[in-house]
Backbone and ligand atoms as CSV (ligand in chain L), in Angstrom:
chain,resi,resn,atom,element,x,y,z
A,1,MET,N,N,90.963,-45.075,76.767
A,1,MET,CA,C,90.138,-44.682,75.585
A,1,MET,C,C,89.474,-45.926,74.999
A,2,ARG,N,N,88.203,-45.717,74.676
A,2,ARG,CA,C,87.448,-46.874,74.009
A,2,ARG,C,C,87.012,-46.376,72.621
A,3,GLU,N,N,87.104,-47.343,71.702
A,3,GLU,CA,C,86.773,-46.985,70.403
A,3,GLU,C,C,85.471,-47.729,69.876
A,4,LEU,N,N,84.542,-47.003,69.302
A,4,LEU,CA,C,83.346,-47.584,68.883
A,4,LEU,C,C,83.072,-47.092,67.465
A,5,THR,N,N,82.299,-47.980,66.766
A,5,THR,CA,C,81.791,-47.485,65.475
A,5,THR,C,C,80.352,-47.093,65.581
A,6,CYS,N,N,80.016,-46.003,65.230
A,6,CYS,CA,C,78.603,-45.381,65.377
A,6,CYS,C,C,77.662,-46.260,64.348
A,7,ILE,N,N,76.664,-46.804,64.738
A,7,ILE,CA,C,75.806,-47.491,63.856
A,7,ILE,C,C,74.462,-46.821,63.658
A,8,VAL,N,N,74.408,-45.569,63.961
A,8,VAL,CA,C,73.176,-44.855,63.729
A,8,VAL,C,C,72.838,-44.520,62.307
A,9,CYS,N,N,73.885,-44.330,61.553
A,9,CYS,CA,C,73.674,-44.177,60.073
A,9,CYS,C,C,74.708,-44.930,59.286
A,10,PRO,N,N,74.592,-45.060,57.960
A,10,PRO,CA,C,75.503,-45.879,57.191
A,10,PRO,C,C,76.887,-45.421,57.106
A,11,ILE,N,N,77.119,-44.090,57.397
A,11,ILE,CA,C,78.485,-43.594,57.410
A,11,ILE,C,C,79.429,-44.373,58.349
A,12,GLY,N,N,78.887,-44.678,59.536
A,12,GLY,CA,C,79.771,-45.496,60.429
A,12,GLY,C,C,80.959,-44.830,60.998
A,13,CYS,N,N,80.841,-43.670,61.470
A,13,CYS,CA,C,82.016,-42.851,61.978
A,13,CYS,C,C,82.693,-43.725,63.116
A,14,SER,N,N,84.065,-43.664,63.138
A,14,SER,CA,C,84.835,-44.247,64.271
A,14,SER,C,C,84.926,-43.300,65.438
A,15,LEU,N,N,84.233,-43.637,66.431
A,15,LEU,CA,C,84.242,-42.843,67.623
A,15,LEU,C,C,85.332,-43.251,68.670
A,16,ALA,N,N,85.907,-42.151,69.244
A,16,ALA,CA,C,86.843,-42.391,70.355
A,16,ALA,C,C,86.218,-41.865,71.628
A,17,VAL,N,N,86.066,-42.678,72.623
A,17,VAL,CA,C,85.418,-42.231,73.877
A,17,VAL,C,C,86.465,-42.125,74.997
A,18,GLU,N,N,86.573,-41.005,75.576
A,18,GLU,CA,C,87.565,-40.694,76.643
A,18,GLU,C,C,86.802,-40.633,77.930
A,19,GLU,N,N,87.189,-41.303,78.966
A,19,GLU,CA,C,86.426,-41.112,80.327
A,19,GLU,C,C,87.171,-40.211,81.266
A,20,GLY,N,N,86.459,-39.194,81.808
A,20,GLY,CA,C,87.055,-38.245,82.651
A,20,GLY,C,C,86.828,-38.656,84.128
A,21,GLN,N,N,86.933,-37.694,84.976
A,21,GLN,CA,C,86.809,-37.855,86.361
A,21,GLN,C,C,85.289,-38.249,86.764
A,22,ALA,N,N,85.104,-39.085,87.750
A,22,ALA,CA,C,83.700,-39.402,88.179
A,22,ALA,C,C,83.139,-38.158,88.825
A,23,GLY,N,N,81.944,-37.873,88.495
A,23,GLY,CA,C,81.226,-36.776,89.137
A,23,GLY,C,C,80.463,-37.096,90.376
A,24,ALA,N,N,79.705,-36.177,91.038
A,24,ALA,CA,C,79.013,-36.463,92.186
A,24,ALA,C,C,77.937,-37.655,92.116
A,25,ASP,N,N,77.619,-37.874,90.905
A,25,ASP,CA,C,76.632,-38.985,90.685
A,25,ASP,C,C,77.402,-40.323,90.453
A,26,GLY,N,N,78.638,-40.345,90.550
A,26,GLY,CA,C,79.401,-41.519,90.403
A,26,GLY,C,C,79.687,-41.852,88.950
A,27,LEU,N,N,79.134,-41.048,88.036
A,27,LEU,CA,C,79.394,-41.309,86.648
A,27,LEU,C,C,80.513,-40.458,86.138
A,28,SER,N,N,81.282,-41.050,85.334
A,28,SER,CA,C,82.441,-40.200,84.721
A,28,SER,C,C,81.953,-39.394,83.500
A,29,GLU,N,N,82.646,-38.216,83.324
A,29,GLU,CA,C,82.285,-37.621,82.151
A,29,GLU,C,C,82.824,-38.242,80.877
A,30,LEU,N,N,82.041,-38.324,79.809
A,30,LEU,CA,C,82.533,-39.135,78.559
A,30,LEU,C,C,82.666,-38.066,77.486
A,31,THR,N,N,83.911,-38.016,76.861
A,31,THR,CA,C,84.236,-37.152,75.920
A,31,THR,C,C,84.277,-37.850,74.616
A,32,VAL,N,N,83.512,-37.516,73.574
A,32,VAL,CA,C,83.382,-38.300,72.368
A,32,VAL,C,C,83.989,-37.472,71.169
A,33,THR,N,N,84.845,-38.050,70.442
A,33,THR,CA,C,85.419,-37.422,69.282
A,33,THR,C,C,85.321,-38.369,67.950
A,34,GLY,N,N,85.336,-37.823,66.844
A,34,GLY,CA,C,85.278,-38.645,65.578
A,34,GLY,C,C,83.945,-38.575,64.980
A,35,ASN,N,N,83.040,-38.091,65.650
A,35,ASN,CA,C,81.621,-38.026,65.161
A,35,ASN,C,C,81.485,-36.845,64.071
A,36,ARG,N,N,80.692,-37.117,63.158
A,36,ARG,CA,C,80.328,-36.170,62.120
A,36,ARG,C,C,79.118,-35.342,62.464
A,37,CYS,N,N,78.294,-35.900,63.335
A,37,CYS,CA,C,77.021,-35.206,63.718
A,37,CYS,C,C,76.804,-35.439,65.285
A,38,ASN,N,N,75.795,-34.804,65.855
A,38,ASN,CA,C,75.442,-34.917,67.277
A,38,ASN,C,C,74.983,-36.179,67.706
A,39,ARG,N,N,74.453,-37.029,66.730
A,39,ARG,CA,C,73.925,-38.323,67.065
A,39,ARG,C,C,75.000,-39.265,67.626
A,40,GLY,N,N,76.219,-39.100,67.078
A,40,GLY,CA,C,77.242,-39.960,67.473
A,40,GLY,C,C,77.525,-39.978,68.965
A,41,PRO,N,N,77.801,-38.837,69.590
A,41,PRO,CA,C,77.951,-38.729,71.060
A,41,PRO,C,C,76.850,-39.423,71.923
A,42,VAL,N,N,75.590,-39.181,71.350
A,42,VAL,CA,C,74.385,-39.751,72.046
A,42,VAL,C,C,74.441,-41.245,71.985
A,43,TYR,N,N,74.793,-41.731,70.797
A,43,TYR,CA,C,74.956,-43.233,70.686
A,43,TYR,C,C,76.035,-43.774,71.537
A,44,ALA,N,N,77.238,-43.130,71.499
A,44,ALA,CA,C,78.294,-43.701,72.276
A,44,ALA,C,C,78.044,-43.665,73.725
A,45,ARG,N,N,77.267,-42.511,74.266
A,45,ARG,CA,C,77.138,-42.545,75.805
A,45,ARG,C,C,76.088,-43.643,76.064
A,46,GLU,N,N,75.124,-43.909,75.262
A,46,GLU,CA,C,74.128,-44.951,75.634
A,46,GLU,C,C,74.801,-46.302,75.455
A,47,GLU,N,N,75.550,-46.508,74.443
A,47,GLU,CA,C,76.324,-47.750,74.287
A,47,GLU,C,C,77.131,-48.135,75.454
A,48,ILE,N,N,77.740,-47.211,76.109
A,48,ILE,CA,C,78.632,-47.438,77.214
A,48,ILE,C,C,77.838,-47.481,78.512
A,49,ARG,N,N,76.878,-46.578,78.661
A,49,ARG,CA,C,76.161,-46.609,80.002
A,49,ARG,C,C,74.961,-47.586,80.017
A,50,ALA,N,N,74.186,-47.743,78.949
A,50,ALA,CA,C,73.043,-48.637,78.977
A,50,ALA,C,C,72.822,-49.164,77.502
A,51,PRO,N,N,73.646,-50.191,77.151
A,51,PRO,CA,C,73.558,-50.574,75.720
A,51,PRO,C,C,72.148,-51.327,75.558
A,52,LYS,N,N,71.669,-51.141,74.351
A,52,LYS,CA,C,70.284,-51.846,73.989
A,52,LYS,C,C,70.480,-52.316,72.632
A,53,ARG,N,N,69.629,-53.374,72.279
A,53,ARG,CA,C,69.522,-53.939,70.998
A,53,ARG,C,C,68.131,-54.275,70.643
A,54,VAL,N,N,67.924,-54.148,69.299
A,54,VAL,CA,C,66.650,-54.722,68.786
A,54,VAL,C,C,66.838,-56.187,68.781
A,55,VAL,N,N,65.840,-56.958,69.345
A,55,VAL,CA,C,65.968,-58.436,69.434
A,55,VAL,C,C,65.096,-59.106,68.326
A,56,THR,N,N,65.679,-59.992,67.633
A,56,THR,CA,C,64.835,-60.729,66.713
A,56,THR,C,C,64.818,-62.259,67.080
A,57,ALA,N,N,63.740,-62.847,66.898
A,57,ALA,CA,C,63.663,-64.297,67.307
A,57,ALA,C,C,62.379,-64.896,66.547
A,58,THR,N,N,62.021,-66.063,66.942
A,58,THR,CA,C,60.824,-66.653,66.360
A,58,THR,C,C,59.931,-67.231,67.482
A,59,CYS,N,N,58.639,-67.250,67.335
A,59,CYS,CA,C,57.632,-67.853,68.143
A,59,CYS,C,C,57.050,-69.057,67.498
A,60,GLY,N,N,56.665,-70.019,68.273
A,60,GLY,CA,C,55.942,-71.094,67.816
A,60,GLY,C,C,54.482,-70.797,67.301
A,61,ILE,N,N,53.883,-71.708,66.571
A,61,ILE,CA,C,52.585,-71.478,65.969
A,61,ILE,C,C,51.599,-72.480,66.602
A,62,VAL,N,N,50.441,-71.999,67.069
A,62,VAL,CA,C,49.414,-72.695,67.568
A,62,VAL,C,C,48.995,-73.779,66.515
A,63,THR,N,N,49.076,-75.147,66.907
A,63,THR,CA,C,48.710,-76.180,66.048
A,63,THR,C,C,47.337,-76.721,66.216
A,64,ASP,N,N,46.876,-77.543,65.419
A,64,ASP,CA,C,45.564,-78.181,65.648
A,64,ASP,C,C,45.543,-78.990,66.912
A,65,ASN,N,N,46.700,-79.581,67.111
A,65,ASN,CA,C,46.725,-80.399,68.416
A,65,ASN,C,C,46.581,-79.485,69.627
A,66,ASP,N,N,47.274,-78.345,69.543
A,66,ASP,CA,C,47.193,-77.422,70.812
A,66,ASP,C,C,45.735,-77.028,70.966
A,67,GLU,N,N,44.975,-76.739,69.862
A,67,GLU,CA,C,43.636,-76.359,69.890
A,67,GLU,C,C,42.868,-77.485,70.534
A,68,ALA,N,N,43.100,-78.749,70.121
A,68,ALA,CA,C,42.352,-79.827,70.586
A,68,ALA,C,C,42.583,-79.965,72.146
A,69,ASP,N,N,43.843,-79.746,72.545
A,69,ASP,CA,C,44.201,-79.817,74.005
A,69,ASP,C,C,43.390,-78.813,74.842
A,70,ASN,N,N,43.077,-77.729,74.142
A,70,ASN,CA,C,42.365,-76.692,74.805
A,70,ASN,C,C,40.855,-76.717,74.647
A,71,GLY,N,N,40.352,-77.878,74.200
A,71,GLY,CA,C,38.929,-78.033,74.161
A,71,GLY,C,C,38.303,-77.777,72.702
A,72,GLY,N,N,39.188,-77.552,71.810
A,72,GLY,CA,C,38.725,-77.303,70.364
A,72,GLY,C,C,38.499,-78.635,69.747
A,73,ALA,N,N,38.109,-78.638,68.603
A,73,ALA,CA,C,37.767,-79.916,67.724
A,73,ALA,C,C,39.091,-80.586,67.401
A,74,ALA,N,N,39.293,-81.838,67.605
A,74,ALA,CA,C,40.456,-82.500,67.311
A,74,ALA,C,C,40.560,-82.730,65.808
A,75,LYS,N,N,41.751,-82.435,65.274
A,75,LYS,CA,C,42.054,-82.661,63.869
A,75,LYS,C,C,43.263,-83.502,63.779
A,76,SER,N,N,43.461,-84.001,62.593
A,76,SER,CA,C,44.756,-84.782,62.457
A,76,SER,C,C,45.907,-83.728,62.403
A,77,ALA,N,N,47.064,-84.304,62.902
A,77,ALA,CA,C,48.198,-83.481,63.069
A,77,ALA,C,C,48.579,-82.930,61.694
A,78,GLY,N,N,48.852,-81.612,61.550
A,78,GLY,CA,C,49.232,-81.020,60.390
A,78,GLY,C,C,48.119,-80.690,59.370
A,79,ALA,N,N,46.840,-81.005,59.732
A,79,ALA,CA,C,45.810,-80.673,58.820
A,79,ALA,C,C,45.819,-79.231,58.353
A,80,GLY,N,N,45.680,-78.959,57.055
A,80,GLY,CA,C,45.599,-77.653,56.535
A,80,GLY,C,C,46.963,-76.948,56.366
A,81,ARG,N,N,48.037,-77.691,56.661
A,81,ARG,CA,C,49.275,-77.129,56.576
A,81,ARG,C,C,50.178,-77.992,55.677
A,82,SER,N,N,50.809,-77.312,54.822
A,82,SER,CA,C,51.706,-78.088,53.796
A,82,SER,C,C,53.076,-78.381,54.400
A,83,LEU,N,N,53.855,-79.106,53.622
A,83,LEU,CA,C,55.232,-79.330,54.016
A,83,LEU,C,C,56.000,-77.977,53.959
A,84,TYR,N,N,55.535,-76.998,53.249
A,84,TYR,CA,C,56.320,-75.778,53.142
A,84,TYR,C,C,55.751,-74.723,54.019
A,85,SER,N,N,54.678,-75.095,54.745
A,85,SER,CA,C,54.219,-74.001,55.764
A,85,SER,C,C,55.294,-73.655,56.772
A,86,PRO,N,N,55.359,-72.510,57.113
A,86,PRO,CA,C,56.399,-72.030,58.149
A,86,PRO,C,C,56.013,-72.680,59.472
A,87,ARG,N,N,57.003,-72.993,60.172
A,87,ARG,CA,C,56.727,-73.592,61.557
A,87,ARG,C,C,56.869,-72.673,62.630
A,88,ARG,N,N,57.517,-71.506,62.370
A,88,ARG,CA,C,57.583,-70.472,63.379
A,88,ARG,C,C,57.322,-69.051,62.820
A,89,VAL,N,N,56.951,-68.149,63.729
A,89,VAL,CA,C,56.662,-66.760,63.276
A,89,VAL,C,C,57.800,-65.926,63.637
A,90,PRO,N,N,58.533,-65.205,62.647
A,90,PRO,CA,C,59.606,-64.263,63.096
A,90,PRO,C,C,59.038,-63.099,63.664
A,91,VAL,N,N,59.718,-62.715,64.837
A,91,VAL,CA,C,59.289,-61.493,65.628
A,91,VAL,C,C,60.428,-60.654,65.954
A,92,ARG,N,N,60.139,-59.498,66.431
A,92,ARG,CA,C,61.161,-58.566,66.811
A,92,ARG,C,C,60.666,-57.609,67.877
A,93,THR,N,N,61.561,-57.042,68.582
A,93,THR,CA,C,61.104,-55.907,69.445
A,93,THR,C,C,60.801,-54.652,68.665
A,94,ALA,N,N,59.802,-54.005,69.122
A,94,ALA,CA,C,59.456,-52.758,68.457
A,94,ALA,C,C,60.411,-51.674,68.687
A,95,VAL,N,N,61.149,-51.815,69.888
A,95,VAL,CA,C,62.139,-50.843,70.325
A,95,VAL,C,C,63.203,-51.560,70.863
A,96,PRO,N,N,64.591,-50.979,70.929
A,96,PRO,CA,C,65.617,-51.734,71.519
A,96,PRO,C,C,65.383,-52.052,72.893
A,97,CYS,N,N,65.935,-53.229,73.210
A,97,CYS,CA,C,65.822,-53.843,74.599
A,97,CYS,C,C,67.189,-53.740,75.354
A,98,PRO,N,N,67.107,-53.376,76.726
A,98,PRO,CA,C,68.402,-53.367,77.431
A,98,PRO,C,C,69.128,-54.753,77.335
A,99,LYS,N,N,70.493,-54.706,77.012
A,99,LYS,CA,C,71.119,-55.929,76.805
A,99,LYS,C,C,71.004,-56.903,77.965
A,100,GLU,N,N,71.037,-56.386,79.214
A,100,GLU,CA,C,70.918,-57.333,80.264
A,100,GLU,C,C,69.620,-58.183,80.436
A,101,LYS,N,N,68.612,-57.671,79.665
A,101,LYS,CA,C,67.274,-58.222,79.723
A,101,LYS,C,C,66.919,-59.296,78.511
A,102,ILE,N,N,67.958,-59.319,77.579
A,102,ILE,CA,C,67.659,-60.016,76.341
A,102,ILE,C,C,67.447,-61.512,76.601
A,103,SER,N,N,68.252,-62.064,77.565
A,103,SER,CA,C,68.152,-63.535,77.826
A,103,SER,C,C,66.643,-63.905,78.355
A,104,ALA,N,N,66.208,-63.100,79.228
A,104,ALA,CA,C,64.833,-63.330,79.780
A,104,ALA,C,C,63.832,-63.075,78.754
A,105,LEU,N,N,64.015,-62.046,77.938
A,105,LEU,CA,C,63.076,-61.731,76.884
A,105,LEU,C,C,62.992,-62.951,75.916
A,106,LEU,N,N,64.265,-63.446,75.468
A,106,LEU,CA,C,64.217,-64.639,74.527
A,106,LEU,C,C,63.464,-65.820,75.148
A,107,ASP,N,N,63.701,-66.035,76.507
A,107,ASP,CA,C,62.965,-67.215,77.118
A,107,ASP,C,C,61.462,-67.096,76.942
A,108,ASP,N,N,61.013,-65.924,77.164
A,108,ASP,CA,C,59.477,-65.593,77.078
A,108,ASP,C,C,59.093,-65.746,75.597
A,109,ILE,N,N,59.871,-65.196,74.670
A,109,ILE,CA,C,59.488,-65.304,73.265
A,109,ILE,C,C,59.334,-66.763,72.883
A,110,TYR,N,N,60.452,-67.564,73.190
A,110,TYR,CA,C,60.383,-68.917,72.751
A,110,TYR,C,C,59.353,-69.781,73.417
A,111,LYS,N,N,58.774,-69.344,74.490
A,111,LYS,CA,C,57.580,-70.084,75.118
A,111,LYS,C,C,56.276,-69.648,74.525
A,112,THR,N,N,56.250,-68.541,73.701
A,112,THR,CA,C,54.982,-68.042,73.170
A,112,THR,C,C,54.713,-68.740,71.930
A,113,LYS,N,N,53.329,-69.035,71.806
A,113,LYS,CA,C,52.834,-69.642,70.559
A,113,LYS,C,C,51.747,-68.661,70.121
A,114,VAL,N,N,51.786,-68.501,68.804
A,114,VAL,CA,C,50.919,-67.589,68.034
A,114,VAL,C,C,49.936,-68.279,67.165
A,115,LYS,N,N,48.657,-67.669,67.229
A,115,LYS,CA,C,47.631,-68.255,66.305
A,115,LYS,C,C,47.633,-67.563,65.069
A,116,LEU,N,N,47.658,-68.307,63.885
A,116,LEU,CA,C,47.725,-67.687,62.559
A,116,LEU,C,C,46.201,-67.357,62.253
A,117,PRO,N,N,46.021,-66.396,61.399
A,117,PRO,CA,C,46.980,-65.552,60.594
A,117,PRO,C,C,47.535,-64.347,61.491
A,118,VAL,N,N,48.662,-64.012,61.151
A,118,VAL,CA,C,49.256,-62.808,61.760
A,118,VAL,C,C,49.698,-61.958,60.635
A,119,THR,N,N,49.642,-60.596,60.863
A,119,THR,CA,C,50.023,-59.577,59.988
A,119,THR,C,C,51.309,-58.860,60.543
A,120,ALA,N,N,52.269,-58.653,59.570
A,120,ALA,CA,C,53.470,-57.939,60.021
A,120,ALA,C,C,53.083,-56.666,60.795
A,121,GLY,N,N,53.794,-56.581,62.017
A,121,GLY,CA,C,53.450,-55.425,62.881
A,121,GLY,C,C,52.416,-55.628,63.999
A,122,ASP,N,N,51.792,-56.861,63.895
A,122,ASP,CA,C,50.804,-57.179,64.927
A,122,ASP,C,C,51.555,-57.375,66.287
A,123,THR,N,N,50.987,-56.985,67.348
A,123,THR,CA,C,51.642,-57.085,68.660
A,123,THR,C,C,51.407,-58.596,69.143
A,124,ILE,N,N,52.561,-59.247,69.413
A,124,ILE,CA,C,52.526,-60.631,69.842
A,124,ILE,C,C,52.654,-60.671,71.366
A,125,ILE,N,N,53.440,-59.869,71.948
A,125,ILE,CA,C,53.487,-59.670,73.355
A,125,ILE,C,C,53.559,-58.134,73.640
A,126,ALA,N,N,52.491,-57.730,74.370
A,126,ALA,CA,C,52.425,-56.405,74.668
A,126,ALA,C,C,52.975,-55.978,76.056
A,127,ASP,N,N,53.777,-54.912,76.055
A,127,ASP,CA,C,54.477,-54.384,77.345
A,127,ASP,C,C,55.097,-55.435,78.047
A,128,TRP,N,N,56.048,-56.183,77.444
A,128,TRP,CA,C,56.767,-57.290,77.996
A,128,TRP,C,C,57.293,-56.977,79.499
A,129,ARG,N,N,56.779,-57.687,80.350
A,129,ARG,CA,C,57.126,-57.579,81.865
A,129,ARG,C,C,57.054,-56.102,82.346
A,130,GLY,N,N,56.195,-55.399,81.733
A,130,GLY,CA,C,55.986,-53.939,82.235
A,130,GLY,C,C,57.170,-53.104,81.742
A,131,SER,N,N,57.952,-53.612,80.798
A,131,SER,CA,C,59.141,-52.692,80.302
A,131,SER,C,C,58.664,-51.713,79.231
A,132,GLY,N,N,57.449,-51.825,78.727
A,132,GLY,CA,C,57.098,-50.948,77.707
A,132,GLY,C,C,57.532,-51.494,76.376
A,133,ILE,N,N,58.157,-52.639,76.297
A,133,ILE,CA,C,58.671,-53.217,75.061
A,133,ILE,C,C,57.683,-54.106,74.515
A,134,ASN,N,N,57.181,-53.809,73.283
A,134,ASN,CA,C,56.290,-54.740,72.537
A,134,ASN,C,C,57.102,-55.647,71.606
A,135,ILE,N,N,56.612,-56.796,71.542
A,135,ILE,CA,C,57.140,-57.902,70.586
A,135,ILE,C,C,56.163,-57.796,69.390
A,136,ILE,N,N,56.658,-57.541,68.203
A,136,ILE,CA,C,55.783,-57.621,67.111
A,136,ILE,C,C,56.118,-58.638,66.040
A,137,ALA,N,N,55.185,-58.992,65.222
A,137,ALA,CA,C,55.440,-59.922,64.088
A,137,ALA,C,C,56.237,-59.190,63.042
A,138,ALA,N,N,57.355,-59.891,62.646
A,138,ALA,CA,C,58.213,-59.323,61.591
A,138,ALA,C,C,57.782,-59.590,60.238
A,139,ARG,N,N,56.768,-60.542,60.073
A,139,ARG,CA,C,56.329,-60.755,58.734
A,139,ARG,C,C,54.845,-61.315,58.792
A,140,SER,N,N,54.110,-61.161,57.720
A,140,SER,CA,C,52.681,-61.737,57.730
A,140,SER,C,C,52.767,-63.321,57.442
A,141,LEU,N,N,51.898,-64.053,58.087
A,141,LEU,CA,C,51.780,-65.466,57.861
A,141,LEU,C,C,50.296,-65.825,57.857
A,142,VAL,N,N,49.859,-66.684,56.984
A,142,VAL,CA,C,48.469,-67.166,57.081
A,142,VAL,C,C,48.459,-68.721,57.344
L,1,LIG,S1,S,78.138,-39.761,64.168
L,1,LIG,FE1,FE,76.436,-39.027,62.792
L,1,LIG,S2,S,77.325,-39.140,60.693
L,1,LIG,FE2,FE,78.598,-40.444,62.062
L,1,LIG,S3,S,77.771,-42.488,61.797
L,1,LIG,FE3,FE,76.886,-41.588,63.649
L,1,LIG,S4,S,74.945,-40.657,62.868
L,1,LIG,FE4,FE,76.184,-41.105,61.097
């Protein structure tokens, strides 16, 4: 038996998951108890068969030096940015990502640089590696 806490709503039911005999598809039947609503068993089955997480991270910001490297007008480093200007843009996946893909996703997010301004909800990476997962800005920055 496996025990899980349902995270679908704040009640946080304690779920007990019992695995039965494997069926023709090779997957065993899962019996879930302890749930107060039908979303609990759905959560428990997904958490055991194909766990996913919303991923949060940060992307770099395109700087004046980056622009100069790409043929733009060269400016002094840090021009237009104060000591308190954020150095990275917080981002998150718009939908949960399969756990086994999170490491590759983070690699790509950390390699990405964003040109300001950005508005919360802007798509930073669309359809990451054809997965249907969009990475969006988690806050607005100018
Ligand atoms: S089983 Fe239903 S009531 Fe219980 S935590 Fe999950 S969503 Fe909430």
